[in-house]
C-alpha positions as semicolon CSV with decimal commas, in nm:
position;residue;x (nm);y (nm);z (nm)
1;X;0,000;0,000;0,000
2;X;0,148;0,338;-0,100
3;X;0,194;0,626;0,144
4;X;-0,112;0,820;0,029
5;X;-0,343;0,521;0,062
6;X;-0,198;0,427;0,399
7;X;-0,237;0,787;0,519
8;X;-0,597;0,794;0,404
9;X;-0,678;0,474;0,592
10;X;-0,496;0,591;0,904
11;X;-0,657;0,935;0,905
12;X;-1,011;0,815;0,851
13;X;-0,965;0,522;1,088
14;X;-0,867;0,775;1,353
15;X;-1,179;0,976;1,271
16;X;-1,415;0,680;1,302
17;X;-1,222;0,536;1,597
18;X;-1,288;0,847;1,798
19;X;-1,618;0,961;1,648
20;X;-1,813;0,638;1,701
21;X;-1,746;0,604;2,077
22;X;-1,802;0,979;2,110
23;X;-2,144;0,956;1,947
24;X;-2,236;0,658;2,166
25;X;-2,127;0,855;2,473
26;X;-2,329;1,160;2,367
27;X;-2,638;0,946;2,312
28;X;-2,608;0,760;2,642
29;X;-2,500;1,050;2,866
30;X;-2,855;1,186;2,918
31;X;-2,967;0,835;3,014
32;X;-2,682;0,790;3,263
33;X;-2,739;1,139;3,405
34;X;-3,113;1,085;3,452
35;X;-3,064;0,744;3,613
36;X;-2,778;0,834;3,846
37;X;-2,826;1,204;3,920
38;X;-2,576;1,489;3,893
39;X;-2,369;1,389;4,200
40;X;-2,313;1,027;4,093
41;X;-2,248;1,143;3,737
42;X;-1,983;1,374;3,879
43;X;-1,811;1,071;4,036
44;X;-1,769;0,918;3,691
45;X;-1,593;1,229;3,563
46;X;-1,360;1,228;3,866
47;X;-1,245;0,871;3,791
48;X;-1,054;0,996;3,486
49;X;-0,901;1,270;3,701
50;X;-0,759;1,017;3,948
51;X;-0,623;0,797;3,668
52;X;-0,474;1,108;3,510
53;X;-0,279;1,190;3,826
54;X;-0,104;0,852;3,805
55;X;-0,040;0,877;3,429
56;X;0,298;1,031;3,513
57;X;0,416;0,680;3,593
58;X;0,401;0,555;3,234
59;X;0,676;0,808;3,144
60;X;0,535;0,864;2,796
61;X;0,652;0,523;2,675
62;X;0,393;0,517;2,398
63;X;0,588;0,787;2,212
64;X;0,918;0,597;2,173
65;X;0,729;0,279;2,086
66;X;0,547;0,456;1,801
67;X;0,852;0,650;1,685
68;X;1,121;0,381;1,700
69;X;0,900;0,100;1,576
70;X;0,823;0,311;1,267
71;X;1,196;0,370;1,215
72;X;1,287;0,005;1,272
73;X;1,019;-0,106;1,027
74;X;1,152;0,139;0,766
75;X;1,506;0,005;0,816
76;X;1,392;-0,362;0,850
77;X;1,576;-0,386;1,184
78;X;1,367;-0,658;1,352
79;X;1,616;-0,720;1,633
80;X;1,607;-0,360;1,758
81;X;1,229;-0,352;1,734
82;X;1,194;-0,677;1,930
83;X;1,421;-0,555;2,208
84;X;1,240;-0,226;2,233
85;X;0,898;-0,394;2,259
86;X;1,018;-0,637;2,527
87;X;1,171;-0,367;2,742
88;X;0,873;-0,133;2,719
89;X;0,625;-0,416;2,787
90;X;0,800;-0,504;3,113
91;X;0,819;-0,138;3,215
92;X;0,447;-0,097;3,144
93;X;0,364;-0,402;3,357
94;X;0,562;-0,271;3,656
95;X;0,409;0,077;3,619
96;X;0,056;-0,060;3,588
97;X;0,076;-0,276;3,901
98;X;0,231;-0,002;4,114
99;X;-0,022;0,255;3,994
100;X;-0,313;0,022;4,060
101;X;-0,201;-0,035;4,418
102;X;-0,144;0,336;4,479
103;X;-0,493;0,430;4,359
104;X;-0,653;0,142;4,549
105;X;-0,501;0,237;4,885
106;X;-0,560;0,612;4,847
107;X;-0,926;0,581;4,741
108;X;-1,054;0,682;5,087
109;X;-0,836;0,991;5,088
110;X;-0,988;1,108;4,758
111;X;-1,341;1,031;4,876
112;X;-1,324;1,173;5,228
113;X;-1,064;1,449;5,209
114;X;-1,005;1,572;4,852
115;X;-1,349;1,596;4,693
116;X;-1,669;1,743;4,835
117;X;-1,892;1,433;4,819
118;X;-2,234;1,395;4,988
119;X;-2,234;1,158;5,284
120;X;-2,475;0,913;5,120
121;X;-2,233;0,865;4,829
122;X;-1,911;0,821;5,025
123;X;-1,908;0,440;5,033
124;X;-1,986;0,420;4,660
125;X;-1,719;0,681;4,591
126;X;-1,453;0,470;4,765
127;X;-1,548;0,165;4,558
128;X;-1,553;0,366;4,236
129;X;-1,209;0,512;4,304
130;X;-1,071;0,166;4,388
131;X;-1,204;0,040;4,056
132;X;-1,015;0,328;3,895
133;X;-0,696;0,153;4,005
134;X;-0,782;-0,153;3,799
135;X;-0,879;0,082;3,518
136;X;-0,532;0,236;3,535
137;X;-0,370;-0,104;3,492
138;X;-0,595;-0,178;3,195
139;X;-0,529;0,159;3,030
140;X;-0,152;0,122;3,071
141;X;-0,159;-0,227;2,916
142;X;-0,376;-0,102;2,630
143;X;-0,134;0,186;2,565
144;X;0,145;-0,060;2,480
145;X;-0,057;-0,249;2,220
146;X;-0,212;0,067;2,073
147;X;0,134;0,223;2,032
148;X;0,248;-0,086;1,838
149;X;-0,047;-0,058;1,598
150;X;0,039;0,309;1,540
151;X;0,410;0,239;1,505
152;X;0,346;0,000;1,215
153;X;0,090;0,254;1,084
154;X;-0,211;0,027;1,119
155;X;-0,448;0,276;1,277
156;X;-0,756;0,082;1,170
157;X;-0,659;-0,189;1,420
158;X;-0,577;0,056;1,698
159;X;-0,910;0,230;1,670
160;X;-1,113;-0,074;1,573
161;X;-1,041;-0,232;1,910
162;X;-1,118;0,099;2,078
163;X;-1,459;0,120;1,909
164;X;-1,563;-0,232;2,007
165;X;-1,451;-0,215;2,371
166;X;-1,588;0,136;2,430
167;X;-1,930;0,052;2,294
168;X;-1,940;-0,273;2,490
169;X;-1,834;-0,099;2,811
170;X;-2,096;0,175;2,782
171;X;-2,383;-0,053;2,681
172;X;-2,310;-0,316;2,948
173;X;-2,265;-0,037;3,202
174;X;-2,612;0,090;3,121
175;X;-2,753;-0,259;3,174
176;X;-2,596;-0,271;3,520
177;X;-2,745;0,069;3,602
178;X;-3,091;-0,058;3,511
179;X;-3,020;-0,375;3,710
180;X;-2,973;-0,159;4,020
181;X;-2,593;-0,152;4,052
182;X;-2,576;0,225;4,000
183;X;-2,255;0,416;3,945
184;X;-2,042;0,125;4,072
185;X;-2,180;-0,109;3,807
186;X;-2,130;0,147;3,531
187;X;-1,768;0,220;3,627
188;X;-1,700;-0,154;3,667
189;X;-1,797;-0,222;3,306
190;X;-1,589;0,070;3,179
191;X;-1,291;-0,069;3,368
192;X;-1,344;-0,420;3,231
193;X;-1,367;-0,277;2,879
194;X;-1,014;-0,134;2,917
195;X;-0,888;-0,473;3,036
196;X;-1,040;-0,650;2,735
197;X;-0,897;-0,381;2,508
198;X;-0,548;-0,460;2,636
199;X;-0,603;-0,830;2,560
200;X;-0,719;-0,746;2,208
201;X;-0,415;-0,525;2,145
202;X;-0,185;-0,800;2,268
203;X;-0,334;-1,052;2,027
204;X;-0,299;-0,820;1,728
205;X;0,050;-0,708;1,833
206;X;0,169;-1,065;1,780
207;X;0,034;-1,052;1,423
208;X;0,158;-0,704;1,339
209;X;0,511;-0,780;1,459
210;X;0,560;-1,153;1,388
211;X;0,923;-1,138;1,498
212;X;0,823;-1,038;1,851
213;X;0,919;-1,293;2,116
214;X;0,864;-1,232;2,484
215;X;1,197;-1,224;2,670
216;X;1,233;-1,132;3,037
217;X;1,506;-0,892;3,141
218;X;1,617;-0,549;3,030
219;X;1,861;-0,460;2,754
220;X;2,094;-0,173;2,844
221;X;2,136;-0,043;2,489
222;X;1,761;-0,036;2,435
223;X;1,705;0,154;2,758
224;X;1,973;0,402;2,653
225;X;1,797;0,437;2,319
226;X;1,469;0,543;2,476
227;X;1,607;0,716;2,784
228;X;1,550;1,063;2,640
229;X;1,185;0,983;2,585
230;X;1,159;0,818;2,927
231;X;1,316;1,112;3,106
232;X;1,135;1,388;2,922
233;X;0,824;1,172;2,900
234;X;0,820;1,144;3,280
235;X;0,844;1,521;3,308
236;X;0,562;1,561;3,056
237;X;0,343;1,314;3,237
238;X;0,428;1,459;3,578
239;X;0,330;1,812;3,487
240;X;0,036;1,728;3,263
241;X;-0,088;1,458;3,503
242;X;-0,094;1,701;3,791
243;X;-0,241;1,992;3,597
244;X;-0,464;1,838;3,327
245;X;-0,725;1,732;3,581
246;X;-0,678;2,038;3,798
247;X;-0,983;2,213;3,655
248;X;-1,217;1,930;3,757
249;X;-1,035;1,879;4,088
250;X;-1,069;2,243;4,191
251;X;-1,429;2,259;4,073
252;X;-1,509;1,943;4,268
253;X;-1,327;2,068;4,579
254;X;-1,439;2,434;4,574
255;X;-1,775;2,425;4,397
256;X;-1,891;2,069;4,475
257;X;-1,925;1,739;4,294
258;X;-2,248;1,856;4,127
259;X;-2,063;2,148;3,967
260;X;-1,797;1,904;3,848
261;X;-2,070;1,697;3,684
262;X;-2,220;2,004;3,513
263;X;-1,878;2,122;3,394
264;X;-1,796;1,776;3,259
265;X;-2,079;1,799;3,005
266;X;-1,951;2,092;2,794
267;X;-1,594;1,981;2,859
268;X;-1,668;1,631;2,732
269;X;-1,850;1,767;2,427
270;X;-1,583;2,015;2,316
271;X;-1,284;1,800;2,410
272;X;-1,434;1,501;2,229
273;X;-1,476;1,706;1,913
274;X;-1,124;1,843;1,946
275;X;-0,964;1,506;2,016
276;X;-1,154;1,353;1,726
277;X;-0,988;1,597;1,489
278;X;-0,646;1,581;1,656
279;X;-0,647;1,201;1,649
280;X;-0,694;1,214;1,272
281;X;-0,344;1,364;1,260
282;X;-0,192;1,082;1,464
283;X;-0,053;0,928;1,146
284;X;0,183;1,225;1,106
285;X;0,392;1,120;1,409
286;X;0,519;0,785;1,275
287;X;0,531;0,932;0,924
288;X;0,746;1,222;1,048
289;X;0,976;0,968;1,214
290;X;1,000;0,766;0,895
291;X;1,060;1,063;0,662
292;X;1,305;1,228;0,902
293;X;1,505;0,907;0,944
294;X;1,552;0,870;0,566
295;X;1,608;1,241;0,500
296;X;1,292;1,323;0,300
297;X;1,230;1,664;0,461
298;X;1,080;1,819;0,146
299;X;0,812;1,552;0,149
300;X;0,752;1,620;0,520
301;X;0,700;1,992;0,451
302;X;0,457;1,913;0,171
303;X;0,253;1,682;0,394
304;X;0,254;1,941;0,674
305;X;0,113;2,222;0,459
306;X;-0,153;2,000;0,304
307;X;-0,252;1,855;0,641
308;X;-0,271;2,201;0,797
309;X;-0,513;2,325;0,531
310;X;-0,732;2,017;0,563
311;X;-0,737;2,017;0,943
312;X;-0,815;2,390;0,956
313;X;-1,115;2,332;0,734
314;X;-1,229;2,030;0,933
315;X;-1,195;2,203;1,269
316;X;-1,388;2,501;1,133
317;X;-1,667;2,268;1,022
318;X;-1,682;2,097;1,362
319;X;-1,606;2,357;1,628
320;X;-1,754;2,675;1,482
321;X;-2,106;2,521;1,500
322;X;-2,023;2,423;1,860
323;X;-1,946;2,788;1,930
324;X;-2,278;2,902;1,785
325;X;-2,513;2,623;1,892
326;X;-2,332;2,451;2,182
327;X;-2,560;2,582;2,457
328;X;-2,870;2,488;2,256
329;X;-2,732;2,137;2,204
330;X;-2,676;2,088;2,577
331;X;-3,025;2,221;2,650
332;X;-3,178;1,965;2,416
333;X;-2,930;1,699;2,526
334;X;-2,973;1,702;2,905
335;X;-3,228;1,973;2,983
336;X;-3,267;2,353;3,007
337;X;-3,152;2,378;3,371
338;X;-2,805;2,251;3,289
339;X;-2,807;2,418;2,947
340;X;-2,846;2,762;3,107
341;X;-2,557;2,694;3,345
342;X;-2,320;2,601;3,060
343;X;-2,409;2,882;2,817
344;X;-2,080;3,068;2,851
345;X;-1,839;2,791;2,942
346;X;-1,909;2,598;2,625
347;X;-1,821;2,903;2,413
348;X;-1,491;2,940;2,596
349;X;-1,406;2,572;2,571
350;X;-1,504;2,545;2,204
351;X;-1,295;2,850;2,113
352;X;-0,998;2,716;2,308
353;X;-1,033;2,375;2,142
354;X;-1,043;2,538;1,799
355;X;-0,726;2,738;1,860
356;X;-0,550;2,438;2,013
357;X;-0,609;2,231;1,700
358;X;-0,490;2,509;1,470
359;X;-0,179;2,590;1,673
360;X;-0,068;2,269;1,843
361;X;-0,189;1,941;1,692
362;X;0,049;1,914;1,397
363;X;0,352;2,089;1,556
364;X;0,335;1,847;1,850
365;X;0,352;1,544;1,620
366;X;0,631;1,694;1,412
367;X;0,841;1,780;1,717
368;X;0,804;1,435;1,875
369;X;0,829;1,245;1,547
370;X;1,157;1,413;1,452
371;X;1,312;1,348;1,791
372;X;1,277;1,693;1,949
373;X;1,134;1,553;2,271
374;X;1,331;1,802;2,484
375;X;1,181;2,102;2,306
376;X;0,835;1,946;2,318
377;X;0,873;1,890;2,692
378;X;0,970;2,253;2,752
379;X;0,668;2,374;2,555
380;X;0,433;2,126;2,722
381;X;0,561;2,217;3,067
382;X;0,516;2,590;3,012
383;X;0,167;2,534;2,872
384;X;0,048;2,319;3,158
385;X;0,196;2,556;3,417
386;X;0,011;2,850;3,259
387;X;-0,307;2,642;3,252
388;X;-0,264;2,539;3,615
389;X;-0,198;2,894;3,737
390;X;-0,501;3,014;3,544
391;X;-0,724;2,751;3,707
392;X;-0,593;2,829;4,055
393;X;-0,651;3,203;4,012
394;X;-0,974;3,210;3,810
395;X;-1,199;2,918;3,910
396;X;-1,288;3,036;4,260
397;X;-1,394;3,392;4,164
398;X;-1,539;3,308;3,820
399;X;-1,680;2,959;3,876
400;X;-1,660;2,702;3,596
401;X;-1,610;2,983;3,341
402;X;-1,270;3,050;3,503
403;X;-1,148;2,714;3,370
404;X;-1,245;2,818;3,017
405;X;-1,047;3,142;3,043
406;X;-0,748;2,944;3,173
407;X;-0,756;2,722;2,864
408;X;-0,759;3,031;2,640
409;X;-0,448;3,163;2,816
410;X;-0,274;2,833;2,742
411;X;-0,346;2,882;2,370
412;X;-0,099;3,172;2,369
413;X;0,179;2,922;2,443
414;X;0,049;2,700;2,160
415;X;0,087;2,990;1,915
416;X;0,448;3,057;2,010
417;X;0,536;2,687;1,979
418;X;0,376;2,674;1,633
419;X;0,595;2,961;1,514
420;X;0,901;2,794;1,669
421;X;0,841;2,459;1,495
422;X;0,770;2,623;1,159
423;X;1,092;2,823;1,162
424;X;1,329;2,583;1,335
425;X;1,233;2,236;1,212
426;X;1,042;2,283;0,886
427;X;1,192;2,606;0,754
428;X;0,847;2,738;0,666
429;X;0,755;3,104;0,703
430;X;0,461;3,163;0,942
431;X;0,324;3,406;0,685
432;X;0,342;3,139;0,415
433;X;0,157;2,881;0,622
434;X;-0,106;3,139;0,719
435;X;-0,163;3,244;0,360
436;X;-0,151;2,896;0,204
437;X;-0,319;2,685;0,476
438;X;-0,504;2,892;0,737
439;X;-0,651;3,199;0,567
440;X;-0,910;3,057;0,328
441;X;-1,057;2,783;0,553
442;X;-1,083;3,026;0,845
443;X;-1,239;3,298;0,628
444;X;-1,506;3,058;0,506
445;X;-1,581;2,950;0,863
446;X;-1,601;3,308;0,993
447;X;-1,830;3,420;0,710
448;X;-2,065;3,125;0,756
449;X;-2,057;3,173;1,134
450;X;-2,191;3,527;1,099
451;X;-2,464;3,412;0,861
452;X;-2,553;3,110;1,076
453;X;-2,609;3,325;1,385
454;X;-2,939;3,431;1,228
455;X;-3,053;3,066;1,243
456;X;-3,037;3,044;1,625
457;X;-3,408;3,133;1,669
458;X;-3,506;2,817;1,478
459;X;-3,249;2,592;1,648
460;X;-3,439;2,537;1,974
461;X;-3,567;2,197;1,857
462;X;-3,371;1,893;1,741
463;X;-3,500;1,933;1,386
464;X;-3,414;2,302;1,375
465;X;-3,071;2,247;1,534
466;X;-2,972;1,964;1,299
467;X;-3,104;2,156;0,998
468;X;-2,902;2,465;1,094
469;X;-2,581;2,269;1,148
470;X;-2,643;2,067;0,831
471;X;-2,682;2,386;0,627
472;X;-2,354;2,518;0,768
473;X;-2,171;2,197;0,676
474;X;-2,315;2,174;0,324
475;X;-2,232;2,536;0,245
476;X;-1,880;2,496;0,384
477;X;-1,811;2,186;0,174
478;X;-1,951;2,345;-0,143
479;X;-1,755;2,665;-0,096
480;X;-1,445;2,467;0,009
481;X;-1,440;2,271;-0,316
482;X;-1,517;2,586;-0,512
483;X;-1,224;2,789;-0,377
484;X;-0,977;2,499;-0,355
485;X;-0,971;2,421;0,016
486;X;-1,073;2,066;-0,075
487;X;-0,930;1,916;-0,390
488;X;-0,855;1,594;-0,573
489;X;-0,642;1,462;-0,287
490;X;-0,930;1,480;-0,042
491;X;-1,165;1,320;-0,295
492;X;-0,914;1,040;-0,350
493;X;-0,873;0,981;0,023
494;X;-1,247;0,950;0,083
495;X;-1,313;0,733;-0,223
496;X;-1,020;0,505;-0,138
497;X;-1,147;0,458;0,216
498;X;-1,501;0,381;0,092
499;X;-1,363;0,117;-0,144
500;X;-1,179;-0,049;0,141
501;X;-1,494;-0,057;0,351
502;X;-1,670;-0,244;0,071
503;X;-1,394;-0,503;0,041
């Protein structure tokens, strides 16, 4: 399969791999919320926060697996690839077990001392947080197998397993809620889904890398090879793990678990849309590693400019409607009471997500893929520190909207890193990338956004909302093809993927 076809499969596999579970989650969230209540729903959102705090322990090992496996495959160096997979697998196992035990034995501290949880939910909260420990072990194990699938550029496998296990976990969790097991039953099934995902990745890893043979013990040269990623990865995970969940932690501690549940709704919506788009660019990390290792930098620059134009258009199509209609969607989704409380925060989060995709998604992959992990760590550390300071200063006086403003402040760091990567690693003028990749897609989005604002009065029903968003998307696509934002490459990618689905 040539590079274009492989890229098309990887990009669209990433889209479907994130979009399908996201849609299932959006459909089932109102059901879970109505069955459990806002407080219990808030507990579910805090599980990911606790797991996030321990994510520092995995030291970012997924990055060197993806990068070096792609390089070893390009150079046909099976011995180096086998050693790297064995060493990282054993490290992941040690990290997973330690993290699981840490979360398990600190569950009472989170329930009784960290979060503001009603007395009648305390016992359930302890159980839920203990289950999060098992979930951490499952997520760490799944990370190893998923990184292998991405390293050999088989994203359809990585996200195919994710789709199946996520849907199964959510649906079975709903059944346990209806059976009377409440939030504990729902979290239990989500945890088990991560465990089964890790088993699925293991099975496919053996097929994707036939030369892999499990060997106990560590290889010094392999550890030296990945030590830069381990060291800087640990710093990345430490800072991001402590700060990334700080918004929900502070909201839960200062404003209550109900406020954390309310905040999680617009956050989940906007972050899901943003991650869906960002994950489509995941193929650029191993591709950057491959092209950089064989010296094809001109090809890398070409792919970067084309990908930037496409992703700017796609993010405009997805997140601009969220800016305009996000509060109306939440009102129809979970009810007017919560919709009114999230009217402003969803605008802030959607705008921040839009800027983050434009400024950070591709530069991050290029920096890591070409081996600039030190520079990426410096940028990531500064960004998370700015975000953390913003949350600490703004959440208490401004409420949940303070978190949205903090995310916007972090986007300033994203912009500076974008300019740095363009000049230092790709030798592309910021003006050139703005004129050739950003300007036209953003201009179309801004123009249609102004026109679409007049449709808000008719978007207070599901039919009116979907019709308004549908009109925006149709007009954007038509204009995009007309002015050259979308071209023959995009047509080829979509048609190629459709053909493969039929096979």
